[in-house]
C-alpha positions as CSV (number, residue, x, y, z in Angstrom):
1,M,28.9,93.9,80.9
2,Q,29.6,95.7,84.2
3,L,33.1,95.2,85.4
4,L,32.7,96.6,88.7
5,R,30.9,93.8,90.4
6,P,33.6,91.2,89.3
7,L,36.3,93.5,90.8
8,L,34.5,93.9,94.1
9,F,34.0,90.1,94.4
10,A,37.4,89.4,93.3
11,L,38.7,91.8,95.9
12,I,36.8,89.9,98.7
13,C,39.5,87.0,98.5
14,L,42.6,89.2,98.1
15,S,42.8,90.1,101.9
16,A,46.2,89.3,102.5
17,I,48.3,92.3,103.8
18,K,45.6,94.8,103.3
19,V,44.3,98.0,104.6
20,S,41.6,98.5,107.3
21,A,39.3,101.4,107.0
22,Q,40.4,103.2,110.2
23,S,41.0,106.9,110.7
24,H,44.3,108.5,111.7
25,P,44.6,111.8,113.4
26,A,48.0,113.0,112.0
27,N,50.4,112.4,109.4
28,D,53.8,110.6,109.8
29,S,57.2,110.4,108.0
30,V,55.8,108.2,105.2
31,Y,52.0,108.5,105.0
32,T,49.3,111.3,105.1
33,Y,45.8,111.1,106.2
34,K,42.9,113.0,105.1
35,T,38.9,112.7,105.0
36,A,38.5,109.4,103.3
37,S,36.6,109.2,100.0
38,P,33.8,106.8,99.7
39,D,36.0,103.7,98.8
40,G,39.0,104.9,100.5
41,T,40.7,104.7,103.8
42,G,41.8,108.2,104.1
43,K,45.4,107.0,104.2
44,F,47.7,108.2,101.5
45,Y,51.1,107.0,99.9
46,K,52.8,109.3,97.5
47,G,49.6,111.1,96.7
48,R,47.6,107.8,96.2
49,E,44.7,107.1,98.6
50,I,44.7,103.5,99.7
51,A,41.7,101.6,98.7
52,Q,39.3,99.9,101.1
53,V,39.3,96.1,101.0
54,M,36.7,93.4,101.7
55,G,37.0,90.1,103.4
56,F,37.1,86.4,102.4
57,E,33.3,85.8,102.5
58,G,32.8,85.6,98.7
59,A,35.6,83.4,98.0
60,A,33.5,81.4,95.3
61,W,33.5,84.4,93.1
62,L,37.2,84.1,92.3
63,E,36.6,80.6,91.0
64,R,33.6,81.8,88.5
65,N,33.8,80.4,85.2
66,T,33.8,83.7,83.5
67,R,37.0,84.9,85.2
68,D,39.6,83.8,82.4
69,K,37.5,85.3,79.6
70,E,37.1,88.7,81.6
71,E,40.8,88.8,82.5
72,N,42.5,86.2,80.4
73,T,44.3,84.8,83.4
74,K,45.8,81.9,81.4
75,L,47.8,84.2,79.1
76,A,49.0,86.1,82.3
77,I,50.3,83.0,83.8
78,S,51.9,82.1,80.4
79,K,53.7,85.2,80.6
80,L,55.3,84.8,83.8
81,P,59.1,85.0,84.1
82,I,59.7,81.7,85.7
83,T,61.4,78.2,84.9
84,A,60.6,75.0,86.4
85,N,62.7,75.6,89.5
86,S,61.4,79.0,90.3
87,V,60.6,80.1,93.8
88,V,57.4,82.2,93.5
89,A,55.5,84.2,96.1
90,D,51.8,84.9,95.4
91,I,51.0,87.7,98.0
92,G,47.3,88.0,98.6
93,A,46.7,84.6,97.1
94,G,43.1,84.3,98.0
95,T,41.6,81.1,96.7
96,G,44.9,80.2,95.0
97,Y,43.5,80.9,91.7
98,Y,47.0,81.9,90.5
99,T,49.0,79.8,93.1
100,F,47.9,76.5,92.0
101,P,48.4,76.7,88.2
102,I,51.8,78.3,89.0
103,A,52.7,75.4,91.3
104,A,52.4,73.0,88.3
105,K,54.8,75.3,86.3
106,V,57.4,75.1,88.9
107,P,57.7,71.4,89.7
108,Q,61.2,71.8,91.0
109,G,60.5,74.9,92.7
110,K,58.0,76.0,95.2
111,V,55.0,78.7,95.5
112,Y,54.5,80.6,98.7
113,A,50.7,81.4,99.1
114,V,50.6,84.3,101.3
115,E,47.4,85.3,103.2
116,I,46.5,87.1,106.2
117,Q,43.1,85.6,107.2
118,Q,42.9,82.6,108.9
119,S,39.9,81.5,106.7
120,A,41.9,81.9,103.7
121,I,44.9,80.1,105.0
122,D,42.6,77.2,105.9
123,Y,41.2,77.2,102.5
124,L,44.6,77.1,100.9
125,E,45.9,74.3,103.0
126,K,42.9,72.2,102.4
127,R,43.1,72.9,98.7
128,S,46.7,72.2,98.4
129,K,46.2,68.8,100.0
130,E,43.3,67.9,97.6
131,L,45.3,68.7,94.7
132,K,48.4,67.0,96.1
133,L,50.4,70.0,95.4
134,N,53.7,69.5,97.7
135,N,55.5,72.5,96.5
136,V,52.7,75.0,97.7
137,I,53.7,76.6,101.1
138,V,50.9,78.5,102.8
139,V,52.2,81.4,104.8
140,K,50.5,83.9,107.2
141,G,51.6,87.2,106.4
142,A,51.2,90.5,108.3
143,E,50.4,94.1,107.2
144,K,53.9,95.2,107.0
145,S,55.4,92.1,105.7
146,P,54.7,88.7,103.8
147,N,56.8,86.8,106.4
148,L,59.1,85.2,103.9
149,P,62.6,83.9,104.2
150,D,65.2,86.5,103.1
151,N,66.9,86.0,99.7
152,T,64.9,82.9,98.7
153,V,62.2,84.4,96.2
154,D,62.5,84.7,92.3
155,L,59.2,86.3,91.7
156,A,56.8,88.0,94.2
157,M,53.4,88.6,92.6
158,M,50.4,90.7,93.6
159,V,47.0,90.2,91.5
160,D,44.9,93.3,92.2
161,V,46.3,93.5,95.7
162,Y,48.9,96.2,95.7
163,H,46.3,99.3,95.9
164,E,45.1,97.9,99.0
165,L,48.1,97.5,101.0
166,S,47.9,99.2,104.3
167,Y,51.7,99.8,104.6
168,P,53.2,99.9,100.8
169,H,56.4,101.2,101.8
170,E,57.0,98.5,104.5
171,M,55.7,95.7,102.5
172,L,57.8,96.7,99.4
173,Q,60.9,96.8,101.7
174,A,60.1,93.5,103.4
175,I,59.5,91.9,99.8
176,K,62.8,93.4,98.6
177,R,64.5,91.3,101.4
178,S,62.9,88.2,100.4
179,L,64.1,88.4,96.8
180,K,67.0,86.9,95.5
181,P,69.6,89.2,93.5
182,G,67.9,90.2,90.3
183,G,64.5,89.1,92.0
184,K,61.3,90.6,90.5
185,I,57.8,91.9,91.5
186,L,54.9,91.4,89.2
187,L,51.8,93.5,89.6
188,L,48.6,92.9,87.9
189,E,46.5,96.0,88.5
190,Y,43.4,97.6,86.7
191,R,44.5,100.4,84.4
192,A,43.7,103.8,85.7
193,E,44.8,105.4,82.5
194,D,41.5,103.8,80.6
195,P,38.4,105.6,81.7
196,T,36.3,103.0,80.0
197,I,37.2,100.2,82.5
198,D,34.3,100.3,84.9
199,I,36.3,99.8,88.1
200,K,36.1,102.1,91.0
201,E,38.9,104.7,90.7
202,L,40.8,103.6,94.0
203,H,40.9,100.0,92.7
204,K,42.8,101.2,89.5
205,T,46.4,102.4,89.3
206,S,48.4,104.2,86.7
207,I,51.9,103.3,85.6
208,S,53.3,106.6,86.5
209,Q,51.8,106.5,90.0
210,L,53.4,102.9,90.4
211,N,56.7,104.0,89.1
212,K,56.8,106.7,91.7
213,E,56.1,104.2,94.6
214,F,58.5,101.6,93.4
215,K,61.3,103.9,92.6
216,A,61.1,105.1,96.2
217,N,61.6,101.7,97.3
218,G,64.5,100.8,95.3
219,F,62.9,99.1,92.2
220,H,62.7,99.9,88.4
221,L,60.3,98.8,85.7
222,V,61.7,96.2,83.4
223,T,58.6,95.0,81.8
224,D,55.4,97.0,80.6
225,G,53.0,94.4,79.4
226,E,49.7,95.7,78.1
227,F,48.5,92.6,76.6
228,L,45.7,91.8,79.2
229,P,42.0,93.2,78.7
230,I,41.8,95.2,81.7
231,Q,44.9,95.0,83.8
232,H,48.5,96.3,83.6
233,F,51.0,93.5,83.6
234,L,54.1,95.1,85.2
235,I,57.3,93.5,86.4
236,Y,59.8,95.5,88.5
237,Q,63.3,94.5,89.6
238,K,65.1,95.5,92.5
239,D,67.9,97.9,92.1
240,K,71.5,96.7,92.2
C-alpha cells in the first residue's frame, strides 16, 4: 500500500502552528533560507528544511477506518506517560483523533487541543460538546506559541506536526515555558532512517536531527520508542 497518500491527507488537518510556503530574502540569527525544494519552504533550521503544509479541507481522512492499522494509534496512546490527573497538550490537534481518546484517560486532568485555523477550532469545539468531554480545552495557537499557560502542562505532544512548524525554535521555547518541572514533549514523526517508508523526505525526520534541534532548545531525549509501524515515538524532557 502506498503510504504517501495517507501522510498527505493526514497532514491536511495538522495545521496548527505550521509553515507557509513563502520566500525570504536573507538569513537571520536562527534560520537560513535557500531555494525551496518541491515539498519545502526554503526555510531551514539546523540544516533541516521545513516542510510545506496543507489546510483543513481533508479532515475526514484523519478519521479513516484504516488509520489505526496503518499507524497503530491505539498502541501509541497506551504508551503515553500520563496518569488520570495529567495535563496534556495536543499541539496540532486536527480533528482530535488523539485528543479525545486521551481525554478519556485523564478524567481528573485535562487536554489542551491546540489549533491555528478557525475551521479546526470550530470542529474541535463542536466535537467536544458532542462527546461531552468537559476536560478538553480548545486553544487557538499561533506560529510561534501554542498560547498555553506557563508551568501547567505535564506532556505536550505533536503527531506528525513538528517538521512543519514555521518557527521551531520559538515554538519549543514557548512549549518549554508551559511545561511543569520535569514536563515532557512527545513527538510522533515518520522515520527518515528507513528508506522503505514511502513518505516524502521532508515529512520524515531522523533521531539525530531531532536531538540536535531539541538539545539547542534545552531538552534531552529520555525515551526512544521504535514500536510503531512507521513512526518514531520520542519523548524529550526539559533540562533542569
